[in-house]
N, CA, C and O atoms as a printed pandas DataFrame, in Angstrom:
     atom_number atom_name residue_name chain_id  residue_number  x_coord  y_coord  z_coord
0              1         N          MET        A               1   30.786    7.164  -11.986
1              2        CA          MET        A               1   31.681    6.188  -12.693
2              3         C          MET        A               1   32.324    5.342  -11.864
3              4         O          MET        A               1   32.292    4.132  -12.092
4              5         N          PHE        A               2   33.061    5.908  -10.682
5              6        CA          PHE        A               2   33.643    5.076   -9.634
6              7         C          PHE        A               2   32.714    5.062   -8.445
7              8         O          PHE        A               2   31.972    6.009   -8.182
8              9         N          LYS        A               3   32.782    3.955   -7.739
9             10        CA          LYS        A               3   32.156    3.826   -6.462
10            11         C          LYS        A               3   33.233    3.492   -5.406
11            12         O          LYS        A               3   33.825    2.415   -5.328
12            13         N          PHE        A               4   33.404    4.563   -4.605
13            14        CA          PHE        A               4   34.438    4.446   -3.513
14            15         C          PHE        A               4   33.997    3.634   -2.423
15            16         O          PHE        A               4   32.796    3.587   -2.162
16            17         N          ALA        A               5   34.857    2.973   -1.743
17            18        CA          ALA        A               5   34.365    2.062   -0.600
18            19         C          ALA        A               5   34.239    2.870    0.654
19            20         O          ALA        A               5   33.496    2.456    1.544
20            21         N          PHE        A               6   34.902    3.989    0.799
21            22        CA          PHE        A               6   34.807    4.952    1.923
22            23         C          PHE        A               6   34.206    6.353    1.476
23            24         O          PHE        A               6   34.427    6.911    0.401
24            25         N          THR        A               7   33.446    6.786    2.456
25            26        CA          THR        A               7   32.840    8.125    2.193
26            27         C          THR        A               7   33.609    9.261    2.765
27            28         O          THR        A               7   33.429   10.388    2.302
28            29         N          ASP        A               8   34.475    9.053    3.760
29            30        CA          ASP        A               8   35.190   10.051    4.389
30            31         C          ASP        A               8   36.508    9.393    4.835
31            32         O          ASP        A               8   36.709    8.179    4.806
32            33         N          LEU        A               9   37.466   10.413    5.289
33            34        CA          LEU        A               9   38.737   10.055    5.664
34            35         C          LEU        A               9   38.774    9.120    6.963
35            36         O          LEU        A               9   39.634    8.252    7.117
36            37         N          ASN        A              10   37.828    9.366    7.813
37            38        CA          ASN        A              10   37.748    8.598    9.073
38            39         C          ASN        A              10   37.480    7.158    8.719
39            40         O          ASN        A              10   38.173    6.290    9.248
40            41         N          GLN        A              11   36.581    6.853    7.913
41            42        CA          GLN        A              11   36.397    5.513    7.375
42            43         C          GLN        A              11   37.458    4.823    6.841
43            44         O          GLN        A              11   37.699    3.644    7.101
44            45         N          PHE        A              12   38.179    5.605    6.012
45            46        CA          PHE        A              12   39.424    5.109    5.224
46            47         C          PHE        A              12   40.496    4.700    6.297
47            48         O          PHE        A              12   41.172    3.673    6.220
48            49         N          ILE        A              13   40.564    5.563    7.235
49            50        CA          ILE        A              13   41.682    5.258    8.405
50            51         C          ILE        A              13   41.246    4.107    9.266
51            52         O          ILE        A              13   42.069    3.275    9.648
52            53         N          TYR        A              14   39.968    4.037    9.580
53            54        CA          TYR        A              14   39.571    3.097   10.604
54            55         C          TYR        A              14   39.090    1.726    9.929
55            56         O          TYR        A              14   39.072    0.710   10.623
56            57         N          MET        A              15   38.735    1.688    8.703
57            58        CA          MET        A              15   38.555    0.586    7.828
58            59         C          MET        A              15   37.761   -0.539    8.567
59            60         O          MET        A              15   38.157   -1.704    8.604
60            61         N          GLU        A              16   36.658   -0.115    9.127
61            62        CA          GLU        A              16   35.699   -1.058    9.765
62            63         C          GLU        A              16   36.458   -1.927   10.847
63            64         O          GLU        A              16   36.113   -3.100   10.985
64            65         N          GLY        A              17   37.460   -1.412   11.607
65            66        CA          GLY        A              17   38.069   -2.075   12.748
66            67         C          GLY        A              17   39.419   -2.623   12.307
67            68         O          GLY        A              17   40.267   -2.933   13.143
68            69         N          HIS        A              18   39.615   -2.740   11.042
69            70        CA          HIS        A              18   40.836   -3.319   10.483
70            71         C          HIS        A              18   42.033   -2.507   10.256
71            72         O          HIS        A              18   43.135   -2.992   10.000
72            73         N          GLY        A              19   41.756   -1.124   10.371
73            74        CA          GLY        A              19   42.771   -0.078   10.099
74            75         C          GLY        A              19   43.997   -0.288   10.846
75            76         O          GLY        A              19   45.063   -0.220   10.235
76            77         N          ILE        A              20   43.981   -0.551   12.175
77            78        CA          ILE        A              20   45.099   -0.761   13.068
78            79         C          ILE        A              20   46.107   -1.775   12.338
79            80         O          ILE        A              20   47.307   -1.515   12.252
80            81         N          TYR        A              21   45.579   -2.867   11.856
81            82        CA          TYR        A              21   46.429   -3.902   11.335
82            83         C          TYR        A              21   46.845   -3.429   10.029
83            84         O          TYR        A              21   48.030   -3.582    9.734
84            85         N          VAL        A              22   46.099   -2.908    9.240
85            86        CA          VAL        A              22   46.409   -2.409    7.843
86            87         C          VAL        A              22   47.500   -1.420    7.934
87            88         O          VAL        A              22   48.489   -1.533    7.210
88            89         N          TRP        A              23   47.370   -0.407    8.825
89            90        CA          TRP        A              23   48.196    0.857    8.889
90            91         C          TRP        A              23   49.664    0.228    9.401
91            92         O          TRP        A              23   50.743    0.515    8.883
92            93         N          SER        A              24   49.486   -0.640   10.467
93            94        CA          SER        A              24   50.627   -1.013   11.104
94            95         C          SER        A              24   51.658   -1.866   10.081
95            96         O          SER        A              24   52.875   -1.686   10.026
96            97         N          VAL        A              25   51.007   -2.687    9.405
97            98        CA          VAL        A              25   51.727   -3.587    8.429
98            99         C          VAL        A              25   52.392   -2.637    7.321
99           100         O          VAL        A              25   53.551   -2.767    6.928
100          101         N          PHE        A              26   51.474   -1.647    6.867
101          102        CA          PHE        A              26   51.950   -0.684    5.818
102          103         C          PHE        A              26   53.131    0.072    6.384
103          104         O          PHE        A              26   54.132    0.245    5.690
104          105         N          SER        A              27   53.053    0.502    7.554
105          106        CA          SER        A              27   54.225    1.248    8.227
106          107         C          SER        A              27   55.437    0.282    8.396
107          108         O          SER        A              27   56.571    0.720    8.201
108          109         N          ILE        A              28   55.257   -0.884    8.717
109          110        CA          ILE        A              28   56.490   -1.770    8.885
110          111         C          ILE        A              28   57.015   -1.969    7.480
111          112         O          ILE        A              28   58.235   -1.951    7.320
112          113         N          VAL        A              29   56.235   -2.151    6.476
113          114        CA          VAL        A              29   56.804   -2.479    5.186
114          115         C          VAL        A              29   57.666   -1.156    4.599
115          116         O          VAL        A              29   58.751   -1.244    4.023
116          117         N          ILE        A              30   56.989   -0.002    4.856
117          118        CA          ILE        A              30   57.668    1.404    4.324
118          119         C          ILE        A              30   59.040    1.451    5.185
119          120         O          ILE        A              30   60.137    1.566    4.638
120          121         N          ILE        A              31   58.884    1.359    6.467
121          122        CA          ILE        A              31   60.142    1.448    7.303
122          123         C          ILE        A              31   61.248    0.562    6.831
123          124         O          ILE        A              31   62.386    0.968    6.596
124          125         N          SER        A              32   60.800   -0.806    6.692
125          126        CA          SER        A              32   61.764   -1.705    6.159
126          127         C          SER        A              32   62.472   -1.315    4.874
127          128         O          SER        A              32   63.686   -1.454    4.724
128          129         N          LEU        A              33   61.674   -0.833    3.978
129          130        CA          LEU        A              33   62.138   -0.571    2.627
130          131         C          LEU        A              33   63.129    0.648    2.658
131          132         O          LEU        A              33   64.107    0.656    1.909
132          133         N          VAL        A              34   62.884    1.625    3.483
133          134        CA          VAL        A              34   63.595    2.754    3.728
134          135         C          VAL        A              34   65.007    2.343    4.390
135          136         O          VAL        A              34   66.075    2.768    3.949
136          137         N          LEU        A              35   64.912    1.556    5.391
137          138        CA          LEU        A              35   66.180    1.055    6.057
138          139         C          LEU        A              35   66.932    0.197    5.046
139          140         O          LEU        A              35   68.144    0.387    4.944
140          141         N          ALA        A              36   66.376   -0.677    4.331
141          142        CA          ALA        A              36   67.033   -1.423    3.490
142          143         C          ALA        A              36   67.747   -0.561    2.364
143          144         O          ALA        A              36   68.871   -0.863    1.964
144          145         N          PHE        A              37   67.090    0.448    1.907
145          146        CA          PHE        A              37   67.643    1.378    0.829
146          147         C          PHE        A              37   68.849    2.101    1.586
147          148         O          PHE        A              37   69.935    2.150    1.010
148          149         N          ILE        A              38   68.713    2.624    2.765
149          150        CA          ILE        A              38   69.881    3.299    3.462
150          151         C          ILE        A              38   70.996    2.394    3.586
151          152         O          ILE        A              38   72.109    2.746    3.196
152          153         N          PHE        A              39   70.791    1.238    4.105
153          154        CA          PHE        A              39   71.779    0.213    4.359
154          155         C          PHE        A              39   72.599   -0.171    3.103
155          156         O          PHE        A              39   73.829   -0.131    3.118
156          157         N          TYR        A              40   71.874   -0.549    2.002
157          158        CA          TYR        A              40   72.651   -0.902    0.782
158          159         C          TYR        A              40   73.261    0.178    0.266
159          160         O          TYR        A              40   74.346    0.045   -0.299
160          161         N          ASN        A              41   72.686    1.339    0.378
161          162        CA          ASN        A              41   73.270    2.638   -0.314
162          163         C          ASN        A              41   74.574    2.951    0.390
163          164         O          ASN        A              41   75.497    3.409   -0.283
164          165         N          LYS        A              42   74.729    2.737    1.711
165          166        CA          LYS        A              42   76.040    2.893    2.463
166          167         C          LYS        A              42   77.008    1.720    2.093
167          168         O          LYS        A              42   78.223    1.919    2.081
168          169         N          GLN        A              43   76.484    0.525    1.797
169          170        CA          GLN        A              43   77.409   -0.549    1.440
170          171         C          GLN        A              43   77.989   -0.347    0.043
171          172         O          GLN        A              43   79.138   -0.713   -0.208
172          173         N          LEU        A              44   77.221    0.222   -0.852
173          174        CA          LEU        A              44   77.628    0.464   -2.126
174          175         C          LEU        A              44   78.623    1.675   -2.116
175          176         O          LEU        A              44   79.596    1.617   -2.868
176          177         N          LYS        A              45   78.459    2.647   -1.401
177          178        CA          LYS        A              45   79.354    3.684   -1.214
178          179         C          LYS        A              45   80.765    3.239   -0.663
179          180         O          LYS        A              45   81.832    3.711   -1.055
180          181         N          LYS        A              46   80.629    2.322    0.243
181          182        CA          LYS        A              46   81.823    1.762    0.905
182          183         C          LYS        A              46   82.571    0.913   -0.205
183          184         O          LYS        A              46   83.784    1.051   -0.362
184          185         N          ILE        A              47   81.908    0.131   -0.886
185          186        CA          ILE        A              47   82.548   -0.736   -2.055
186          187         C          ILE        A              47   83.133    0.165   -3.046
187          188         O          ILE        A              47   84.238   -0.104   -3.519
188          189         N          LYS        A              48   82.422    1.324   -3.439
189          190        CA          LYS        A              48   83.047    2.187   -4.406
190          191         C          LYS        A              48   84.259    2.925   -3.956
191          192         O          LYS        A              48   85.220    3.097   -4.706
192          193         N          ARG        A              49   84.214    3.369   -2.703
193          194        CA          ARG        A              49   85.398    4.009   -2.208
194          195         C          ARG        A              49   86.628    2.814   -2.080
195          196         O          ARG        A              49   87.789    3.136   -2.333
196          197         N          LYS        A              50   86.348    1.675   -1.745
197          198        CA          LYS        A              50   87.316    0.683   -1.665
198          199         C          LYS        A              50   87.982    0.438   -3.069
199          200         O          LYS        A              50   89.206    0.347   -3.157
200          201         N          HIS        A              51   87.169    0.333   -4.151
201          202        CA          HIS        A              51   87.694    0.152   -5.371
202          203         C          HIS        A              51   88.233    1.434   -5.957
203          204         O          HIS        A              51   89.052    1.310   -6.868
204          205         N          SER        A              52   87.909    2.598   -5.583
205          206        CA          SER        A              52   88.585    3.775   -6.211
206          207         C          SER        A              52   89.897    4.043   -5.609
207          208         O          SER        A              52   90.745    4.708   -6.204
208          209         N          ASN        A              53   90.094    3.511   -4.372
209          210        CA          ASN        A              53   91.540    3.580   -3.681
210          211         C          ASN        A              53   92.522    2.589   -4.246
211          212         O          ASN        A              53   93.725    2.746   -4.038
212          213         N          GLU        A              54   92.107    1.667   -4.889
213          214        CA          GLU        A              54   92.987    0.696   -5.292
214          215         C          GLU        A              54   93.689    1.048   -6.544
215          216         O          GLU        A              54   94.512    0.272   -7.029
């Protein structure tokens, strides 16, 4: 039914030599999203504390 592009995990990770670029960009995006979430979550908590003290 489905034809997979990779037959094993090593081919999936290596991606015919392009894996280092794919996985590095994937890692940068995930790290950026996590850091943005943490930063904005702290900012929202700070704003909520400021408004609750008023």
